[in-house]
PALOKE-48907 format. One record per residue (C-alpha): residue number from 1; x, y, z. Coordinates in steps of 0.02 Angstrom, whole numbers, plus 50000, padded with zeros to 5 digits. Each point is the difference from the previous one (the first is absolute). Example, Ala and Ser with C-alpha at 12.3 -4.5 7.8 and 13.67 -1.06 7.14 Angstrom:
2
doro/x/y/z
1/50615/49775/50390
2/50069/50172/49967
***
This chain:
413
doro/x/y/z
1/60183/49419/56429
2/49931/50169/50058
3/49977/50066/50175
4/49810/49986/49992
5/49981/49838/49904
6/49848/49895/50047
7/50045/49822/50047
8/50189/50002/50028
9/50047/50158/50096
10/50132/50069/50118
11/49945/50004/50181
12/50053/50046/50173
13/49873/49945/50128
14/49984/49910/50166
15/49852/49915/50081
16/49933/50041/50171
17/50005/50159/50101
18/50093/50003/50168
19/49910/49965/50162
20/49909/50149/50075
21/50107/50110/50110
22/50168/49953/49923
23/50106/50153/49967
24/50181/50051/49992
25/50007/50054/50180
26/49937/49837/50071
27/50060/49861/49887
28/50152/49898/50053
29/50147/49987/49882
30/49928/49916/49846
31/50087/49923/49850
32/49911/50004/49833
33/49845/49892/50023
34/49923/49875/49880
35/49832/50054/49933
36/49899/49840/49972
37/49858/50013/49875
38/49840/49927/50070
39/49825/50001/49929
40/49942/50100/50153
41/50137/50128/49967
42/49932/50047/49828
43/49986/50188/49981
44/49881/50057/49862
45/50050/50125/49864
46/50029/50175/50065
47/49844/50106/50029
48/50000/50190/49994
49/49866/50097/50094
50/49977/50166/50087
51/49995/49989/50191
52/49936/50131/50122
53/50059/50008/50181
54/50014/50114/50150
55/50075/50173/49979
56/50189/49979/49986
57/49989/49813/49960
58/50128/50018/49860
59/50092/50150/50069
60/49962/50180/50048
61/49845/50058/49906
62/49982/49830/49913
63/49849/49888/50027
64/49982/49920/49826
65/50120/49885/49911
66/50014/49867/49865
67/50015/49825/50071
68/50102/49876/49897
69/49972/49826/50071
70/50052/49833/49924
71/50119/49918/49877
72/50066/50107/49858
73/49940/49910/49843
74/50039/50042/49819
75/49833/50089/49978
76/50024/50110/50155
77/50075/50150/49908
78/49849/50010/49883
79/49880/49993/50148
80/50096/50135/50092
81/50005/50111/49845
82/49811/49985/49980
83/49975/50029/50186
84/50105/50159/49999
85/49910/50064/49846
86/49835/49978/50093
87/50068/50101/50147
88/50034/50146/49884
89/50087/50144/50088
90/49990/49924/50174
91/50178/49981/50065
92/50009/49861/50130
93/50146/49903/50074
94/50006/49812/49968
95/50041/49870/50133
96/50058/49824/49955
97/49971/49836/50092
98/50070/49871/49881
99/50106/49841/49996
100/50065/50048/49827
101/49964/49919/49832
102/50041/50051/49823
103/50161/50100/49987
104/49944/50078/49836
105/49832/50048/50074
106/50086/50080/50150
107/50120/50100/49892
108/49858/50064/49891
109/49905/50053/50157
110/50157/50084/50065
111/50025/50100/49841
112/49816/50049/49999
113/50011/50068/50178
114/50160/50095/49962
115/49921/50082/49846
116/49851/50057/50105
117/50103/50056/50151
118/49910/49880/50118
119/50051/49971/50181
120/50006/49816/50050
121/50019/49909/50164
122/49987/49830/50083
123/49847/49971/50109
124/49854/49882/50021
125/49826/50065/49959
126/49861/49917/50101
127/49826/50043/49934
128/49860/50017/50127
129/49922/49830/50033
130/50156/49900/49957
131/50083/49895/50135
132/50171/50079/50036
133/50062/49835/50072
134/49992/49915/49830
135/50126/50027/49861
136/49874/49943/49869
137/49812/49992/50012
138/49890/49957/49850
139/49863/50125/50042
140/50127/50138/50031
141/50095/49962/49838
142/49834/50014/49906
143/49961/50165/50087
144/50165/50074/49939
145/49948/49963/49821
146/49830/50084/50002
147/50067/50165/49935
148/49925/50093/50147
149/50092/50120/50114
150/50015/49910/50166
151/50012/50063/50180
152/50159/49921/50065
153/50147/50005/50119
154/50182/50017/49946
155/50130/49904/50102
156/50188/49975/49992
157/49985/49854/50122
158/50002/49828/49917
159/50037/50070/49827
160/50129/49975/49865
161/50055/50036/49822
162/50100/49852/49936
163/50096/49954/49845
164/49934/50086/49842
165/49892/50114/50108
166/50162/50087/50048
167/50030/50043/49816
168/49827/50076/49986
169/50029/50099/50160
170/50165/50077/49946
171/49917/50072/49846
172/49900/50122/50106
173/50061/50180/50007
174/49990/49996/50191
175/50017/49837/50098
176/49944/49973/50179
177/50048/49839/50087
178/49932/50052/50168
179/50067/49923/50161
180/49927/49827/50024
181/49986/49956/49815
182/50118/49877/49917
183/50082/49979/49829
184/50053/49826/49944
185/50118/49959/49857
186/50065/49850/49904
187/50059/49953/49826
188/49882/49999/49852
189/49952/49838/49913
190/49900/49931/49855
191/49816/49968/50035
192/49839/49940/49922
193/49826/50077/50005
194/49861/49874/50034
195/49874/50028/49860
196/49848/49958/50107
197/50040/50092/50163
198/50128/50131/49948
199/50112/49937/50140
200/50186/50026/49970
201/50110/49850/50036
202/50191/49998/50000
203/50099/49877/49896
204/50144/49945/50110
205/50128/49891/49910
206/50153/49919/50076
207/50092/50015/49833
208/49929/50143/49895
209/50014/49983/49812
210/50113/50113/49897
211/49845/50092/49938
212/49937/50027/50177
213/50170/50067/50050
214/50009/50125/49858
215/49821/50059/50033
216/50038/50028/50184
217/50163/50088/49961
218/49914/50119/49881
219/49858/50028/50124
220/50121/50038/50141
221/50090/50127/49890
222/49833/50085/49961
223/49953/49999/50184
224/50167/50077/50054
225/49977/50135/49867
226/49823/50039/50062
227/50060/50013/50181
228/50134/50124/49946
229/49875/50102/49898
230/49890/50017/50154
231/50147/50076/50095
232/50021/49850/50116
233/50171/49934/50051
234/50058/49839/49917
235/50014/49927/50174
236/49815/49955/49989
237/50030/49893/49845
238/50151/49916/50080
239/49907/49965/50163
240/49859/49916/49904
241/50114/49901/49884
242/50089/49920/50149
243/49840/49914/50062
244/49932/49845/49913
245/49827/50025/49926
246/49916/49878/50119
247/50062/50099/50150
248/49978/50182/50055
249/50100/50123/50103
250/49927/50156/50080
251/50122/50142/49976
252/50048/50109/50148
253/49955/50181/50031
254/50181/50048/49965
255/49986/49917/49829
256/49831/50080/49962
257/50082/50170/50029
258/50167/49959/49918
259/49918/49934/49842
260/49899/50161/49989
261/49828/49920/50020
262/49952/50105/50153
263/50130/50117/50075
264/49889/50091/50125
265/50098/50026/50161
266/49845/49983/50107
267/49832/49920/49967
268/49868/49920/50108
269/49843/49896/49982
270/49832/50039/50075
271/49945/49913/50159
272/49902/49848/49939
273/49923/49843/50070
274/50070/49829/49956
275/49876/49859/50034
276/50110/49848/50000
277/50061/49893/50078
278/49961/50119/50145
279/49901/50161/49990
280/50123/50144/50019
281/50028/50181/49951
282/50164/50036/49910
283/50100/50145/49930
284/50164/50002/49904
285/50126/50139/49974
286/50164/50002/49903
287/50137/50129/50029
288/50173/50030/49926
289/50148/50005/50121
290/50177/50061/49969
291/50065/50091/49848
292/50095/49900/49869
293/49943/49867/49977
294/49835/50025/50089
295/49926/49857/50099
296/49812/49979/49987
297/49922/49924/50154
298/49818/49952/50029
299/49901/50008/50162
300/49840/49907/50037
301/49880/50044/50141
302/49871/49868/50043
303/49854/50018/50122
304/49914/49847/50072
305/49867/49964/50130
306/50050/49920/50165
307/49902/49916/50138
308/50064/50123/50129
309/49915/50148/49916
310/50138/50113/49932
311/50054/49975/49820
312/50162/49912/49961
313/50114/50115/49898
314/50136/49907/49904
315/50130/50116/49925
316/50113/49909/49874
317/50134/50089/49901
318/50151/49967/49893
319/50158/50077/50073
320/50116/50118/49909
321/50187/49997/50038
322/49984/50168/50089
323/49859/49950/50118
324/50047/50021/50184
325/49830/50018/50083
326/49964/49968/50184
327/49814/50037/50007
328/49860/50060/49887
329/49861/50112/50063
330/49837/50006/49903
331/49904/50163/50021
332/49830/50047/49931
333/49850/50107/50043
334/49955/49956/50179
335/50153/49906/50062
336/50155/49897/49971
337/50082/49832/50036
338/50175/49925/49990
339/50064/49854/49898
340/50145/49931/50103
341/50150/49920/49913
342/49997/49814/49965
343/50115/49895/50106
344/50130/49899/49908
345/50079/50018/49829
346/49907/50054/49842
347/49928/49861/49893
348/50021/49974/49814
349/49851/50054/49896
350/49959/49999/49815
351/50155/50002/49887
352/50110/49976/50155
353/49969/50177/50063
354/50015/50015/50190
355/49836/50043/50085
356/49927/50025/50171
357/49831/49978/50083
358/49931/50109/50139
359/49838/49974/50094
360/49884/50099/50112
361/49822/49987/50066
362/49899/50157/49969
363/49816/50042/50035
364/49896/50005/49842
365/49945/50176/50052
366/50174/50063/49954
367/49976/49952/49818
368/49819/50056/49996
369/50056/50172/50057
370/50152/49998/49885
371/49884/49970/49852
372/49919/50169/50031
373/50165/50085/49957
374/50100/49998/49838
375/50163/49923/50062
376/50086/49905/50139
377/50184/50025/50038
378/50140/49877/50037
379/50145/50071/50101
380/50155/49890/49998
381/50116/50034/50147
382/50183/49952/49968
383/50085/49872/50111
384/50148/50037/50117
385/50126/49985/49857
386/49921/50145/49905
387/49938/50123/50130
388/50075/50145/49901
389/49872/49971/49861
390/49828/50081/50009
391/49845/49888/50005
392/49930/49954/49830
393/49816/50039/49971
394/49892/49915/49870
395/49821/50052/49965
396/49878/49869/49937
397/49831/50036/49923
398/49842/49939/50086
399/49912/49975/49831
400/49888/49849/50012
401/50024/49980/50189
402/49824/50053/50050
403/49910/49868/49896
404/50132/49867/50035
405/49994/50024/50189
406/49808/49995/49997
407/50008/49832/49910
408/50127/49935/50126
409/49897/50061/50148
410/49854/49893/49941
411/50112/49846/50013
412/50077/50040/50169
413/49922/49933/50163
***
């Protein structure tokens, strides 16, 4: 049996996407979760299209990208090859939003991207006119398959690259798993392709046959070899192999860096709106702390309307072992405010990392004025046990803040 065989294939895929707003900085400690397959969870075969957004949508000087949205089917590599040939000399990054699918298809896509020196990331592309509150929408899915270049928005909120998608991602020459995005892993399994719909379905057996076992053993050996060839630590293969196929585990930021998927010591998302279940503006940032081994900790800033007038500012962050912060001052063009420390002990967040929440009420005018500048600055003052240490300053980009705060202002009383 070959990697790309039609009918019986090797797969790594899960069903539904996580609820909007879930991210590493806000989720409670979570074991590997079951991923039930439901008819409403069906994700169509992956579509590739060029998206156009605001200046800087996909990074400094980048406003165009390739969107890769859907299940990786066995025919996906051929479609991507034809798509790239049509692009000619245009060099665009590619961003995945995928629950996984064919392992062979993902590996072929990965090798293709490596050969072409493509940059890949994890983000959700929302074409203009599509409802951002819906994971799947028939009219939107059809729009993505028209072959047209589409005006769109790129978000790392409510986005993921699961299962075999991870193997496509690691093939890219440069990989960007920006703060807020998630990577899910589990073991590979045998699957079948539905001849009428193209849907990939796993074959889960309580007692696999000897033939099944030898096929999976050989496939796992090939997968481990591919991961090594891409310069990724074997820890990724081991982490996936430990999780049953019908479940999924989202790997931590420390693992993403340790495995060599994305080792950037600082990266941040744009300010974006998130429509559900409550309309908010959010921004994520991940930063390395310490020396060896480094600890990667993610911060989430969330802005919400309140009946009293000022915006509610929720500041949630994972704590590094060296954090001894009493207060955090936020400074931008036109003013500042303070995020006081949370009373009580830190709580356990995603992957059992300690985290804290801070809250303040701030006039919307502060963020409207901040959006006219390029950055805002966080100054962390040490507590009484570390007064000999200088304050730590972190600058965050205001990219996306102007449009996001305008959208929020229209919802506020």
